[in-house]
C-alpha positions as CSV (number, residue, x, y, z in Angstrom):
1,M,-22.6,-33.2,-52.8
2,T,-23.8,-30.9,-55.5
3,A,-22.1,-27.5,-55.6
4,A,-24.4,-24.4,-55.2
5,A,-24.1,-21.0,-56.7
6,L,-26.0,-17.8,-55.8
7,F,-26.7,-15.3,-58.6
8,V,-27.7,-11.9,-57.2
9,V,-29.5,-9.6,-59.7
10,T,-32.2,-7.0,-59.1
11,G,-35.8,-6.6,-60.2
12,A,-35.3,-2.9,-61.0
13,T,-37.2,-1.7,-64.0
14,H,-35.5,1.6,-64.4
15,W,-32.3,3.5,-63.9
16,T,-32.5,7.0,-62.5
17,L,-30.2,9.2,-64.5
18,A,-28.3,12.2,-63.2
19,D,-31.0,14.5,-64.5
20,G,-33.7,12.6,-62.5
21,T,-35.3,10.8,-65.5
22,A,-36.1,7.1,-65.4
23,H,-34.2,5.1,-68.0
24,P,-35.6,1.5,-68.6
25,T,-32.9,-1.1,-68.1
26,G,-32.1,-4.4,-66.3
27,Y,-29.4,-7.1,-66.1
28,W,-27.2,-7.5,-69.2
29,A,-28.3,-10.7,-70.9
30,E,-24.8,-12.1,-71.8
31,E,-23.5,-11.4,-68.3
32,L,-26.2,-13.6,-66.8
33,A,-26.7,-16.2,-69.5
34,E,-23.1,-17.1,-70.1
35,P,-22.0,-17.6,-66.4
36,H,-25.3,-19.4,-65.7
37,R,-24.6,-21.8,-68.6
38,V,-20.9,-22.4,-67.5
39,F,-21.9,-23.1,-63.9
40,R,-24.9,-25.3,-64.9
41,E,-22.7,-27.3,-67.3
42,A,-20.2,-27.8,-64.4
43,G,-22.9,-29.3,-62.3
44,Y,-23.8,-26.4,-60.1
45,E,-27.2,-25.9,-58.6
46,I,-28.0,-22.2,-59.2
47,T,-30.3,-19.9,-57.2
48,I,-31.2,-16.5,-58.6
49,A,-32.2,-14.0,-56.0
50,T,-33.5,-10.4,-56.2
51,P,-34.4,-7.7,-53.6
52,G,-37.9,-8.5,-52.5
53,G,-38.1,-11.6,-54.7
54,V,-39.5,-9.5,-57.6
55,A,-38.9,-10.7,-61.2
56,A,-35.5,-10.0,-62.7
57,T,-35.6,-7.6,-65.6
58,V,-33.4,-7.9,-68.7
59,D,-32.0,-4.8,-70.4
60,R,-33.7,-5.1,-73.8
61,A,-30.7,-3.5,-75.5
62,S,-28.6,-6.5,-74.5
63,L,-30.7,-8.8,-76.7
64,T,-30.1,-7.0,-80.0
65,A,-28.0,-8.3,-82.8
66,A,-25.6,-5.4,-82.5
67,A,-25.0,-6.1,-78.8
68,N,-24.3,-9.8,-79.5
69,G,-22.2,-9.6,-82.6
70,G,-24.9,-10.9,-84.9
71,Q,-28.5,-12.2,-84.8
72,E,-27.5,-15.9,-84.4
73,R,-25.7,-15.1,-81.2
74,A,-28.5,-12.8,-80.0
75,D,-31.1,-15.6,-80.6
76,A,-28.9,-18.1,-78.7
77,V,-28.7,-15.8,-75.7
78,T,-32.4,-15.2,-75.8
79,A,-33.1,-18.9,-76.0
80,Y,-31.0,-19.6,-73.0
81,L,-32.8,-17.0,-71.0
82,D,-36.1,-18.5,-72.0
83,S,-34.9,-21.9,-70.8
84,I,-34.4,-20.5,-67.3
85,R,-37.4,-18.1,-67.4
86,D,-39.1,-19.6,-64.3
87,S,-36.1,-18.8,-62.1
88,L,-36.0,-15.2,-63.5
89,T,-39.7,-14.5,-63.1
90,A,-40.0,-16.1,-59.6
91,P,-36.5,-15.7,-58.0
92,A,-35.6,-16.2,-54.4
93,T,-35.9,-13.2,-52.0
94,L,-32.5,-11.7,-51.4
95,E,-33.3,-10.6,-47.8
96,E,-34.0,-14.2,-46.9
97,I,-30.8,-15.7,-48.4
98,D,-28.2,-17.4,-46.2
99,P,-24.9,-16.9,-48.1
100,D,-23.3,-19.8,-46.1
101,A,-25.5,-22.2,-48.0
102,Y,-23.6,-21.5,-51.3
103,D,-20.2,-22.4,-52.5
104,L,-19.9,-19.1,-54.4
105,V,-21.7,-15.9,-55.0
106,F,-22.0,-14.3,-58.5
107,Y,-23.2,-10.8,-59.5
108,P,-24.0,-10.4,-63.2
109,G,-23.7,-6.8,-64.4
110,G,-26.3,-4.3,-65.6
111,H,-26.5,-0.6,-65.7
112,G,-29.4,0.5,-63.6
113,P,-29.7,-2.5,-61.2
114,M,-26.1,-1.9,-60.0
115,E,-27.0,1.4,-58.7
116,D,-29.9,-0.2,-56.8
117,L,-27.5,-2.9,-55.3
118,A,-24.9,-0.3,-54.5
119,V,-27.2,0.8,-51.6
120,N,-29.0,-2.4,-50.8
121,E,-28.3,-3.6,-47.2
122,A,-29.2,-7.2,-47.9
123,S,-26.8,-7.3,-50.8
124,G,-24.1,-5.6,-48.7
125,R,-24.6,-8.2,-46.0
126,I,-24.2,-11.1,-48.5
127,L,-21.1,-9.5,-50.1
128,T,-19.4,-8.9,-46.7
129,R,-20.2,-12.4,-45.5
130,A,-19.0,-14.0,-48.8
131,L,-15.7,-12.1,-48.6
132,D,-15.0,-12.8,-44.9
133,S,-16.0,-16.5,-45.2
134,G,-13.4,-17.1,-47.9
135,R,-15.9,-18.3,-50.5
136,P,-15.3,-17.1,-54.0
137,L,-17.1,-14.0,-55.1
138,G,-17.5,-13.1,-58.8
139,V,-18.6,-9.7,-60.1
140,V,-18.7,-8.5,-63.7
141,C,-18.7,-5.2,-65.6
142,H,-20.9,-2.8,-63.6
143,A,-21.5,-5.4,-60.8
144,P,-18.5,-4.1,-58.7
145,A,-20.8,-1.1,-58.0
146,A,-22.7,-3.5,-55.7
147,L,-19.6,-3.8,-53.5
148,L,-20.3,-0.2,-52.3
149,A,-23.0,-1.5,-50.1
150,A,-20.7,-3.9,-48.2
151,R,-19.8,-2.9,-44.7
152,R,-18.3,-4.7,-41.7
153,E,-19.8,-4.1,-38.2
154,D,-17.3,-1.4,-37.5
155,G,-18.4,0.4,-40.7
156,S,-15.2,-0.4,-42.7
157,W,-15.4,-1.4,-46.3
158,P,-14.2,-5.0,-46.6
159,F,-12.8,-4.7,-50.1
160,A,-10.3,-2.0,-49.4
161,G,-6.9,-3.0,-50.8
162,Y,-8.3,-5.7,-53.1
163,R,-7.2,-5.6,-56.7
164,M,-10.1,-5.6,-59.0
165,T,-11.4,-4.5,-62.4
166,A,-14.8,-3.3,-63.7
167,F,-16.4,-1.1,-66.2
168,T,-13.9,1.7,-66.5
169,N,-14.3,5.5,-66.8
170,A,-13.1,5.2,-70.4
171,E,-15.8,2.6,-71.2
172,E,-18.5,4.5,-69.6
173,T,-17.5,7.6,-71.5
174,A,-17.3,5.8,-74.8
175,A,-20.7,4.2,-74.1
176,G,-22.3,7.6,-73.4
177,L,-23.0,6.6,-69.8
178,A,-20.6,8.9,-68.0
179,D,-22.6,12.1,-68.6
180,R,-25.8,10.5,-67.3
181,A,-24.7,8.4,-64.3
182,E,-24.6,9.9,-60.8
183,W,-21.2,8.3,-60.3
184,L,-18.7,6.2,-62.2
185,V,-17.8,2.7,-61.0
186,Q,-14.1,3.1,-61.3
187,D,-14.0,6.4,-59.4
188,R,-16.2,5.1,-56.5
189,L,-14.1,2.0,-56.1
190,V,-10.8,3.9,-56.1
191,E,-12.3,6.4,-53.7
192,L,-13.0,3.6,-51.2
193,G,-9.5,2.2,-51.5
194,A,-9.7,-0.5,-54.2
195,D,-6.6,-1.3,-56.2
196,F,-8.2,-0.8,-59.6
197,A,-6.8,-2.6,-62.6
198,E,-7.7,-0.6,-65.7
199,A,-7.7,-2.3,-69.1
200,A,-8.3,-1.1,-72.7
201,P,-11.9,-0.2,-73.3
202,F,-14.2,-3.1,-74.2
203,T,-11.4,-5.6,-74.0
204,P,-12.1,-8.8,-72.0
205,H,-10.2,-8.6,-68.8
206,T,-10.3,-10.5,-65.5
207,V,-8.5,-10.0,-62.2
208,V,-8.4,-12.4,-59.3
209,D,-7.3,-11.3,-55.8
210,R,-7.7,-13.9,-53.2
211,N,-11.4,-15.0,-53.3
212,L,-12.6,-11.9,-55.3
213,Y,-13.0,-12.5,-59.1
214,T,-13.8,-9.5,-61.2
215,G,-14.3,-9.0,-65.0
216,Q,-14.1,-5.7,-66.9
217,N,-17.1,-5.9,-69.2
218,P,-19.7,-8.4,-70.6
219,A,-17.2,-10.1,-72.8
220,S,-15.4,-11.3,-69.6
221,S,-18.4,-13.1,-68.2
222,A,-17.7,-16.6,-69.5
223,A,-14.0,-16.4,-68.8
224,L,-14.6,-15.3,-65.2
225,A,-17.2,-18.1,-64.7
226,H,-14.7,-20.7,-66.0
227,R,-12.0,-19.4,-63.6
228,L,-14.4,-19.7,-60.7
229,V,-15.3,-23.3,-61.7
230,E,-11.6,-24.2,-62.0
231,A,-10.8,-22.5,-58.7
232,L,-13.6,-24.5,-56.9
233,A,-12.8,-27.8,-58.4
234,T,-11.5,-30.1,-55.7
235,D,-11.1,-33.3,-57.7
236,A,-7.4,-34.3,-57.7
237,D,-7.0,-34.1,-61.5
238,S,-8.4,-30.5,-61.8
239,V,-6.5,-29.2,-58.8
240,V,-3.2,-30.7,-60.0
241,K,-3.7,-29.3,-63.6
242,R,-4.5,-25.8,-62.2
243,L,-1.5,-25.7,-59.9
244,R,0.9,-27.1,-62.4
245,A,-0.2,-24.5,-65.0
246,T,0.5,-21.8,-62.4
247,F,4.0,-23.1,-61.7
248,R,4.8,-23.4,-65.4
249,S,3.7,-19.8,-65.9
250,G,6.7,-18.7,-63.7
251,R,4.6,-16.6,-61.3
252,T,5.8,-18.4,-58.2
253,K,9.6,-17.9,-58.8
254,P,10.2,-14.2,-58.1
255,L,11.3,-13.4,-54.6
256,A,8.5,-10.8,-54.3
257,W,5.8,-13.4,-54.9
258,R,7.2,-15.7,-52.3
259,L,7.5,-13.0,-49.7
260,D,4.0,-11.8,-50.5
261,Q,2.6,-15.2,-49.9
262,L,4.5,-15.7,-46.6
263,R,3.3,-12.3,-45.4
264,A,-0.3,-13.1,-46.4
265,L,0.0,-16.4,-44.5
266,R,1.1,-14.4,-41.4
267,T,-1.9,-12.1,-41.8
268,L,-4.1,-15.2,-42.0
269,L,-2.7,-16.5,-38.7
270,T,-3.0,-13.2,-36.9
271,E,-6.4,-12.2,-38.2
272,Q,-8.0,-15.6,-37.9
273,S,-6.4,-16.8,-34.8
274,E,-9.7,-17.0,-32.8
275,A,-11.3,-19.1,-35.6
276,F,-8.4,-21.5,-35.5
277,L,-8.3,-21.7,-31.7
278,A,-12.0,-22.5,-31.7
279,A,-11.5,-25.3,-34.3
280,L,-8.5,-26.8,-32.3
281,N,-10.6,-26.8,-29.2
282,A,-13.5,-28.6,-31.0
283,D,-11.2,-31.2,-32.4
284,L,-8.8,-31.9,-29.6
285,G,-10.0,-30.0,-26.6
286,K,-6.9,-27.8,-26.8
287,G,-6.9,-24.9,-24.4
288,A,-6.3,-21.5,-26.0
289,A,-2.9,-20.8,-24.4
290,E,-1.4,-24.2,-25.4
291,A,-3.0,-24.1,-28.9
292,Y,-1.7,-20.6,-29.6
293,R,1.8,-21.4,-28.4
294,T,2.2,-24.8,-30.2
295,E,0.1,-24.2,-33.3
296,I,-0.1,-20.5,-34.2
297,A,2.9,-18.9,-32.5
298,F,5.2,-21.8,-33.6
299,T,4.1,-21.2,-37.2
300,L,4.5,-17.5,-36.9
301,N,8.1,-18.0,-35.6
302,E,8.8,-20.2,-38.6
303,L,7.4,-17.6,-40.9
304,D,9.3,-14.7,-39.4
305,H,12.6,-16.5,-39.5
306,T,12.0,-17.5,-43.1
307,V,11.0,-14.0,-44.3
308,R,14.0,-12.5,-42.5
309,H,16.6,-14.8,-44.2
310,L,15.0,-15.9,-47.5
311,E,16.8,-13.5,-49.8
312,E,20.1,-14.6,-48.3
313,W,19.2,-18.3,-48.5
314,L,18.3,-18.0,-52.2
315,R,21.5,-16.3,-53.3
316,P,23.5,-18.5,-55.6
317,K,26.4,-20.1,-53.8
318,P,29.8,-19.9,-55.6
319,A,31.7,-23.1,-56.1
320,A,35.5,-23.5,-56.7
321,V,36.5,-24.6,-60.2
322,P,39.5,-26.9,-60.8
323,D,42.5,-25.3,-62.5
324,A,42.0,-27.5,-65.6
325,F,38.7,-25.7,-66.4
326,L,39.8,-22.1,-65.8
327,P,38.8,-19.6,-66.8
328,A,35.3,-20.6,-65.7
329,Q,32.7,-19.8,-63.0
330,A,30.6,-22.3,-61.1
331,R,27.7,-21.8,-58.7
332,V,24.8,-23.7,-57.0
333,V,21.3,-22.3,-57.6
334,R,18.2,-23.4,-55.7
335,D,15.4,-24.1,-58.1
336,P,11.8,-24.7,-56.9
337,L,10.8,-28.3,-57.5
338,G,7.4,-27.5,-58.9
339,M,4.2,-28.8,-57.3
340,V,4.2,-30.3,-53.9
341,L,1.7,-32.3,-51.8
342,I,1.5,-31.7,-48.1
343,I,-0.4,-34.3,-46.1
344,A,-1.0,-33.2,-42.5
345,P,-1.8,-35.2,-39.4
346,W,-4.5,-34.7,-36.8
347,N,-2.4,-34.1,-33.6
348,Y,-1.2,-30.6,-34.6
349,P,-3.5,-30.1,-37.5
350,L,-2.8,-26.4,-38.1
351,Q,1.0,-26.3,-37.4
352,L,1.8,-29.4,-39.3
353,A,-0.2,-28.3,-42.4
354,L,1.2,-24.7,-42.5
355,A,4.8,-25.0,-41.3
356,P,5.7,-27.3,-44.3
357,L,3.7,-24.9,-46.5
358,V,6.0,-22.0,-45.4
359,G,9.0,-23.9,-46.8
360,A,7.1,-24.9,-50.0
361,L,6.1,-21.3,-50.8
362,A,9.4,-19.9,-49.8
363,A,11.1,-22.2,-52.2
364,G,8.8,-21.0,-55.0
365,N,6.5,-24.0,-55.4
366,T,2.8,-24.4,-55.8
367,A,1.2,-26.6,-53.1
368,V,-1.8,-28.9,-52.4
369,V,-2.6,-29.1,-48.7
370,K,-4.5,-32.1,-47.5
371,P,-5.6,-31.5,-43.9
372,S,-6.5,-34.4,-41.6
373,E,-10.1,-35.6,-41.7
374,L,-9.7,-36.7,-38.0
375,A,-9.5,-33.0,-37.1
376,P,-12.6,-31.9,-39.1
377,A,-13.1,-28.4,-37.6
378,T,-9.5,-27.4,-38.2
379,S,-9.6,-29.0,-41.7
380,A,-12.7,-27.0,-42.5
381,A,-11.2,-23.7,-41.2
382,I,-8.0,-24.2,-43.3
383,A,-10.1,-25.0,-46.4
384,R,-12.3,-22.0,-45.9
385,L,-9.7,-19.4,-44.9
386,L,-6.5,-20.3,-46.8
387,P,-7.9,-19.4,-50.3
388,R,-8.9,-16.0,-48.9
389,Y,-5.3,-15.0,-48.1
390,L,-3.1,-17.0,-50.4
391,D,-2.9,-17.2,-54.2
392,P,-5.7,-19.6,-55.1
393,Q,-4.0,-20.5,-58.4
394,A,-0.9,-21.6,-56.5
395,V,-2.2,-23.1,-53.2
396,A,-5.2,-25.5,-53.0
397,V,-6.8,-27.3,-50.0
398,V,-8.3,-30.7,-50.6
399,E,-10.4,-32.1,-47.8
400,G,-11.5,-35.6,-47.4
401,A,-10.5,-39.0,-46.1
402,V,-8.9,-42.1,-47.6
403,P,-10.6,-41.8,-51.1
404,E,-9.5,-38.2,-51.6
405,T,-6.0,-38.9,-50.3
406,T,-5.7,-41.9,-52.6
407,A,-6.9,-39.9,-55.6
408,L,-4.2,-37.3,-54.8
409,L,-1.5,-39.9,-54.5
410,E,-2.4,-41.2,-58.0
411,Q,-1.3,-37.8,-59.4
412,R,2.3,-36.9,-60.2
413,F,3.8,-34.4,-57.8
414,D,7.3,-33.0,-57.6
415,H,7.6,-33.7,-53.9
416,I,5.3,-35.3,-51.3
417,F,5.6,-34.2,-47.6
418,Y,3.8,-36.5,-45.2
419,T,3.5,-36.3,-41.5
420,G,1.9,-39.3,-39.7
421,N,2.5,-42.9,-38.9
422,G,4.7,-45.5,-40.6
423,A,1.9,-47.6,-42.0
424,V,0.5,-44.8,-44.1
425,G,4.0,-43.6,-44.7
426,R,4.7,-46.8,-46.6
427,I,1.6,-46.3,-48.7
428,V,2.7,-42.7,-49.5
429,M,6.2,-43.9,-50.5
430,A,4.8,-46.7,-52.7
431,A,2.6,-44.3,-54.5
432,A,5.4,-41.8,-54.9
433,A,7.7,-44.5,-56.4
434,K,5.3,-44.9,-59.4
435,H,6.3,-41.4,-60.5
436,L,9.8,-41.3,-59.0
437,T,8.6,-38.5,-56.7
438,P,10.9,-37.6,-53.8
439,V,9.3,-37.8,-50.3
440,T,9.7,-36.4,-46.9
441,L,8.3,-38.7,-44.2
442,E,7.9,-37.2,-40.8
443,L,6.9,-40.2,-38.7
444,G,7.3,-41.0,-35.0
445,G,8.4,-43.8,-32.8
446,K,9.2,-44.5,-29.2
447,S,11.4,-41.6,-28.1
448,P,13.2,-42.6,-24.9
449,V,14.3,-40.4,-21.9
450,V,17.5,-41.5,-20.1
451,V,17.7,-40.3,-16.5
452,E,21.0,-40.9,-14.7
453,P,21.6,-40.8,-10.9
454,G,22.7,-37.5,-9.5
455,V,20.5,-35.1,-11.5
456,D,17.9,-32.8,-9.9
457,L,14.9,-35.1,-10.1
458,A,12.4,-32.5,-9.3
459,V,13.5,-30.3,-12.3
460,T,13.9,-33.4,-14.4
461,A,10.3,-34.6,-13.6
462,Q,8.8,-31.1,-14.3
463,R,10.5,-30.9,-17.7
464,I,9.6,-34.5,-18.7
465,A,6.0,-34.0,-17.6
466,R,5.7,-30.7,-19.6
467,G,7.0,-32.4,-22.8
468,K,5.1,-35.6,-22.3
469,F,1.6,-34.4,-21.5
470,L,1.5,-31.5,-23.9
471,N,-1.5,-32.0,-26.2
472,A,-2.5,-34.9,-23.9
473,G,0.6,-36.8,-25.0
474,Q,-0.4,-36.7,-28.7
475,T,2.9,-35.3,-29.9
476,C,5.3,-37.2,-32.2
477,V,8.4,-36.1,-30.3
478,A,6.9,-36.5,-26.8
479,P,8.9,-38.6,-24.4
480,D,7.5,-42.1,-24.9
481,Y,9.2,-43.9,-22.0
482,V,11.8,-43.3,-19.3
483,L,14.9,-45.4,-18.8
484,A,15.7,-44.8,-15.2
485,V,19.4,-45.8,-14.6
486,G,20.4,-47.5,-11.3
487,D,18.2,-46.7,-8.4
488,T,16.6,-43.5,-9.7
489,A,13.2,-45.0,-10.6
490,P,11.3,-44.7,-7.2
491,A,12.3,-41.1,-6.5
492,L,11.7,-40.1,-10.1
493,A,8.2,-41.7,-10.1
494,A,7.3,-39.7,-7.0
495,E,8.6,-36.5,-8.5
496,L,6.7,-37.1,-11.7
497,A,3.5,-37.5,-9.7
498,A,4.2,-34.2,-8.0
499,A,5.0,-32.5,-11.3
500,V,1.6,-33.6,-12.8
501,R,-0.2,-32.2,-9.8
502,A,1.7,-29.0,-10.0
503,A,0.9,-28.6,-13.8
504,Y,-2.7,-29.8,-13.8
505,G,-4.0,-29.8,-10.3
506,D,-5.7,-32.7,-8.4
507,D,-8.2,-33.1,-11.2
508,P,-6.7,-32.5,-14.6
509,A,-10.2,-33.1,-16.2
510,G,-11.2,-29.7,-15.0
511,D,-8.1,-27.9,-16.3
512,P,-9.1,-26.1,-19.5
513,E,-5.6,-26.3,-20.9
514,Y,-5.5,-30.1,-20.7
515,G,-6.6,-31.7,-24.0
516,R,-8.6,-34.7,-25.0
517,I,-7.9,-37.8,-27.0
518,V,-8.8,-37.2,-30.7
519,N,-11.5,-40.0,-31.0
520,E,-12.9,-43.1,-29.4
521,R,-10.7,-45.5,-31.4
522,H,-7.5,-44.0,-30.1
523,F,-9.1,-43.7,-26.6
524,D,-9.8,-47.4,-26.6
525,R,-6.3,-48.2,-27.8
526,L,-4.7,-46.1,-25.1
527,T,-6.8,-47.4,-22.2
528,A,-5.9,-51.0,-23.2
529,L,-2.3,-50.1,-22.6
530,L,-2.9,-49.5,-18.9
531,A,-3.2,-53.3,-18.2
532,E,0.4,-53.8,-17.1
533,G,2.5,-51.8,-14.7
534,R,1.8,-50.0,-11.4
535,V,-0.1,-46.7,-11.7
536,V,1.9,-44.0,-9.9
537,T,-0.5,-41.2,-10.8
538,G,-3.5,-40.8,-13.2
539,G,-5.1,-43.8,-14.8
540,T,-8.6,-42.4,-14.6
541,H,-10.5,-42.0,-17.9
542,D,-13.9,-41.2,-19.3
543,R,-14.8,-42.5,-22.8
544,A,-17.8,-40.1,-23.2
545,T,-15.5,-37.1,-23.0
546,R,-12.4,-38.8,-24.4
547,Y,-10.6,-37.8,-21.2
548,L,-7.5,-39.8,-20.1
549,A,-5.6,-38.4,-17.1
550,P,-1.8,-37.8,-17.3
551,T,-0.6,-41.2,-16.2
552,V,2.8,-42.5,-15.0
553,L,3.4,-46.3,-14.8
554,A,6.1,-47.9,-12.8
555,D,7.5,-51.4,-12.7
556,V,6.7,-51.9,-16.4
557,P,8.0,-55.0,-18.0
558,P,9.9,-54.4,-21.2
559,A,7.6,-56.8,-23.0
560,A,4.4,-55.1,-21.9
561,P,2.0,-53.9,-24.6
562,V,2.7,-50.3,-23.7
563,M,6.3,-50.8,-24.8
564,Q,5.5,-52.4,-28.2
565,E,4.3,-49.4,-30.1
566,E,4.4,-45.6,-30.0
567,I,2.0,-44.6,-27.2
568,F,0.9,-41.3,-28.6
569,G,-1.1,-40.4,-25.5
570,P,-0.7,-39.4,-21.9
571,I,0.8,-42.6,-20.6
572,L,4.5,-42.6,-19.4
573,P,6.1,-46.0,-18.5
574,I,9.2,-46.1,-16.4
575,I,11.7,-48.9,-17.1
576,T,14.6,-49.6,-14.8
577,V,18.0,-50.3,-16.2
578,P,21.2,-51.0,-14.2
579,D,23.6,-48.7,-16.0
580,L,24.2,-46.6,-19.1
581,D,25.4,-49.6,-21.1
582,A,22.1,-51.3,-20.6
583,A,20.2,-48.1,-21.5
584,I,22.2,-47.7,-24.8
585,A,21.6,-51.4,-25.6
586,F,17.9,-51.0,-24.8
587,I,17.6,-48.1,-27.3
588,N,19.7,-49.7,-30.0
589,E,17.7,-53.0,-29.9
590,R,14.7,-51.0,-31.1
591,D,13.8,-48.9,-34.1
592,K,15.6,-45.6,-34.3
593,P,13.5,-43.0,-32.5
594,L,12.5,-39.5,-33.7
595,A,14.2,-38.0,-30.6
596,L,16.4,-39.2,-27.7
597,Y,16.3,-37.2,-24.5
598,A,18.7,-37.5,-21.6
599,F,19.1,-35.9,-18.2
600,T,22.7,-36.3,-17.0
601,D,25.6,-34.4,-15.4
602,S,28.2,-36.4,-17.2
603,D,30.0,-35.2,-20.3
604,R,31.0,-38.8,-20.9
605,T,27.4,-39.8,-21.0
606,R,26.6,-37.0,-23.5
607,Q,29.5,-38.1,-25.7
608,R,28.5,-41.8,-25.6
609,L,24.8,-41.1,-26.4
610,A,25.9,-38.9,-29.3
611,E,28.4,-41.5,-30.7
612,E,26.7,-44.8,-29.8
613,T,23.0,-44.2,-30.7
614,S,21.1,-43.0,-33.7
615,S,18.0,-40.8,-33.5
616,G,16.3,-37.9,-35.4
617,A,17.5,-35.6,-32.6
618,L,19.5,-35.8,-29.4
619,V,18.4,-33.4,-26.7
620,F,19.8,-32.9,-23.2
621,G,17.8,-31.4,-20.4
622,L,14.6,-30.2,-22.1
623,P,12.4,-32.5,-24.1
624,V,10.7,-31.2,-27.3
625,S,12.6,-27.9,-27.2
626,H,14.6,-28.6,-30.4
627,L,11.5,-28.0,-32.5
628,A,11.6,-24.3,-31.6
629,V,15.2,-23.8,-32.7
630,P,14.9,-22.6,-36.3
631,E,18.5,-23.3,-37.2
632,L,18.1,-27.0,-36.3
633,P,16.8,-29.5,-38.8
634,F,13.7,-31.5,-37.8
635,G,13.3,-35.0,-39.1
636,G,13.6,-38.7,-38.4
637,V,15.9,-41.5,-39.3
638,G,15.0,-45.1,-40.2
639,E,11.5,-46.0,-39.0
640,S,11.1,-42.5,-37.5
641,G,11.2,-40.9,-41.0
642,M,13.3,-39.5,-43.7
643,G,14.1,-35.9,-44.8
644,R,14.2,-32.7,-42.7
645,Y,12.7,-29.3,-42.6
646,H,12.4,-26.0,-40.6
647,G,14.2,-22.8,-41.5
648,E,16.8,-23.2,-44.3
649,Y,16.4,-26.9,-44.2
650,S,12.9,-26.4,-45.6
651,I,14.3,-24.6,-48.6
652,D,16.7,-27.5,-49.1
653,T,13.7,-30.0,-49.0
654,F,11.5,-28.1,-51.4
655,S,14.3,-27.0,-53.8
656,H,16.7,-28.6,-56.3
657,A,20.3,-27.6,-55.9
658,K,21.2,-27.0,-59.5
659,A,24.8,-27.0,-60.5
660,V,25.7,-24.2,-63.0
661,L,29.1,-24.1,-64.8
662,D,29.9,-21.3,-67.2
663,K,33.0,-21.8,-69.4
664,P,33.7,-19.0,-71.9
665,L,34.2,-19.9,-75.5
666,G,37.0,-17.5,-76.0
């Protein structure tokens, strides 16, 4: 798809001076011609718009040899403007412009027209929308004056607190404009709360704050346009080059930068929670309460825990030095790895994109986030909003499917963090091996639940159902099947049916908090698994709405299809085993699970499961709960994955523990 840029200028033919006289002026030639050329050469389709659609007017003074550093340059600028004359004489009508139709908005500068745009409602609407949508916005020289017209519905100025630069008081004074203008750009921006970055007069100077790109004077025009093109480039090669250059600059290493990014991420989640909840509902039918708890609140907890402890975690850790080397000092320093790739899955498309990002940023890295194309609404929301809050030179979002992911995997990263299934995990690992890139693989597997006789089966069933049917069973650590020891299966099955009714009512399809299967392919896969076993509760489904009821199956043969792969849906088989020995043997004969859950009153059983089985986590009494304990590592083992994260373990994952030994020469 061709990228589109909107250039906003005015058709003003005069500038009203402070004394009331009309001064002929217009857009400044270099400020329009140079960015236009840069964007056109980058393949952008450019629309020029003016208030009322009247012809754009050039400031004739900007075409002189003196203004361009020589006649040859002046002729080149004039020739370029002549080449786009049709779009300047018959521009689009600003009032009719839909800013959402463009990938970026750009305001070339000019003396008089900027005073017109500073009070133009159509321009203010476009500016506010561009900022709030997260799309890049470029303004040059006097163009920040146009920002004065921007207002949100509550009347607030959306650019308050943004760092920006523009034509300064010193420049306007030196150019002889200060004594004629009704107001000075720098003064007005500061008055409204902008964080103004002043540079030496007539010195090229650009400032980027989130999605706002500003340039100090005409000489900054081309540089600013190039920065916008680079920021919007989504091809793997361009993104990687940009982020690697940022890391090499050292800007991500200071603790202050890391904390700023984490706090900005928190602001994103709080300010844009409604947008994310709507996207999650569109993708997975998630109810607002469940989506907030498992996606937004979970990530906020991870953020808060990290911010609270990060300075402590990053302190060098002293190491003892053998007597033979004394006097000497030794310590372990956590160095950021560099540039990391985070590939997120579709089942928790927000949490599993942003929770690893918390660790990557806290450790001082730059990061590429690849959301899942199977959750398109959430992917689009992340791509649109993340650059608005985080450093766009350090964090990039690349959307797409297999071709885009493949292109990313061809690049060299310093770490790859993948959450998903084992088949793709092998592809990721093979690609990483070409560059000797370390990987974290957060996979899945069939997580069993052992239920022994003597436990409170009503409480047990409630807790199993809560963990299993969360997100319609589409949770990597959800209980996958139950191993009912001895004669517990019939009573447990009845209690599970009661627990489902208590949680979702007689018709879960009508419960707004019960989700849907992500797509028809997964729906068809899941309904095929219902062929064997006795339905205790559930079993109903509707392909048109991707609804599959919370389902419990009893009398399931161990060789049934539902027991051959991770279910990843709202189907819970019950397998009867005679004793704990048989349960342990059943677990150990299969791939190591991501989690092993058990309900027991026996300390001996707890000890045996801890010593005689291997799993990513071992949890007694409350499935899925270990994810919310920030001091615990989360990760798999064997087929269920490799590596770990959450809390300080994320810092370990995204850092290199560097040994430092200092032996004096004297």
